[in-house]
N, C-alpha and C positions, 0 to 999 in steps of 0.2 A: 409408878408414874411420877414424874418430876413436875413440881410447880415452880414456875419462874417468878421472881419477885417483881417483874414488870407489871404495871397496872394500866389498863386502857379505859378511857371514858366512853368510847364509841367504837363501833365496828370499823368505821372509816380510819380511825387512829390505828387500830390493829392492822388493817390492810397496808398501811404505810410502814409498818415495822418490818425490819429485815435483820435477822441475827447472823446472816451469812452462812447458815446451815441449811440442810435439806430436811430438817426435823419437822414433823407435822404436829400442830398444836390444836387443841380445842380451846376456845375462848369461853371460860366459865366464870361468871360474875366479875368480868374485867381482868381475870388472871389467865395466864397461859398454862395449860396442862399438856405435857408431852404425851403423845399417843404411843402406845406400845406397838411393836411390830405384829403383823398378822401371823397366824399359824400357817405353816407350810401347806397343810391340807386345804385351808380356806383359800389361800393364794392359788393353789392348783385348780380348784373349782372355778374361781373367778377368771383365771386365764383361759380355761376351756370355754366358758361362756363368752368371753371376749372374742375368741377365735370364731365361734359360731355366729355372733352378731356382726362381726366385721364383714362376713360374706354377704350380709343383707344391706348394711348401711355404709360400709366403707371404713377404712382404718382411722380416718380423722374424727369420726363421730362417736367412737366407742372409747371411753376413758376409764382406765383402771383406777384402783385406789390411789388417791393423790389429788383427784379433782375435789375441790372444796365447794360446799354449798352453804351459803348464808341462810340461816333459818331463824325463826322467832323462838323465844324461850331460851332455856339453858341446856346445853351449851349453845352458843350463837352460831356455831358452824358444825358441819358434819362432813365426813369423808366416806362416801359410799364405796363399797367394794368394786362396783362397776356402774357406769352411767352412760346412757346413750343421749348425746346432746343434739341440739337442733343445728341445722346448717349455719344459721347466723351466729351461733356460739363460737364457731371455729375462729373467726376473726376477733371476736370479743375476748377470747381467752388467750390471745397471743402473748400478752404481757404478764398476766397472772391467771393461773388455772383455777379461778374462782367464779362461780355463778352467784351473783348477788340477788337480793330480793327485787331489785329494780329491773332485772332482766327476765325474759320469759323462762319458765322452768324447763328442765330437761324433759325428754320424753319418757325415759325409763330409768329407775334406780333399782339396783340389785344389792341386797345385803346377804352375805353368806353368814348364817347365824353361828355364833361361837357357843361352845359349851359353857354351862354355868348359868345359874338363875339370874344374876345381875345382867350378864351379857344378853341372855334371851329376852328378858324384860325390856332392855334397851332397844333391841331390834323390833320386837313384836308390839311394843306399846309406845315408847318415847319417840323413836324415829318415825314410826307410822304416823303419829299425830303431827310431827313437824313436817314430814314430806307431804302429807295431806294438806296442811296449812299453806305450803308453798304452791300447791296446785299441780304437783307432778302427776301426770295422767296414769302412770302404771308403776307399781311397786312390787318387787318379788322378794320373798323371804325363802332363801334356799337353805334348807335345814338338814345338814348331814346327820345329826343325831336321830332324826325321825325319818330320814330318807324321803323327804317330801319337799315339794316346791309349792308355795302358796302364792298365787297371783292375785293382786288386788288392783282394782280399777276405780278411778275417781269418777263418781256419779253424783251430780248435784252437790259437789263440794265435799263429799265424804267417800272414803274407801269402802267399796263393797267387794266381797269375794267373787272373783271371776272364775276361779277354779283352784282346787287343791289336788295336786297330782303326786302319785307315788308309783313305784315299781316300773312296769313297762308302759305306763300311760304317757301319751304325748302331752308336752307342756304347750298349752294354748295361750298365745299372747294377743291381747286385743290390738296393741300397737303394731305388732309384727306377725301377722297371721301366716306369713310364708316361712316362719322359723320351723325347722324340722329337727325336733329335739325330744327325747324321752328322758324320764327321770333316771332310768338305768344308764343312759349315756353320761349323765352328770355324776352319778354315784355307782360306778361299775361293781363295787364290792358289796353293795347292799342287796 
């Protein structure tokens, strides 16, 4: 990962920055850290879930990796693998694909867990705490290594386990109960 020498004093200053590239950066302690590309396996899983969710909420409300969330703590922003936004976000995101802390949170954030202890801890611990702090009602951890989908639901300001699903079990979503999806659909080889 590349660190750029540009320093920002605020998130607003960062939002005004444009390097003319399509590179995604995390803002960590005022410095930009270039995000590495996702693995092909994780992208494939996220695209499959995107197609399933589009049938429920429509194509404008499901955003793939690239939607930016402002969060508290470090880094100051995250790029979930998949996000279901609210209707009012469509217009708010026309100029920049960023949901700030001053906006309502998205309805669902999905992270496809990458292999490796650092990556797993980032998704299971750090992002969980940041997404919980943002008030995101539902957070999925889609874990290819374990062949499992963990669905967390925000209850009284904290994430509680709504369900942990594996094999042929149907994934139950509190926000989208009409979703027809099994873990085998997501990980056909497991």
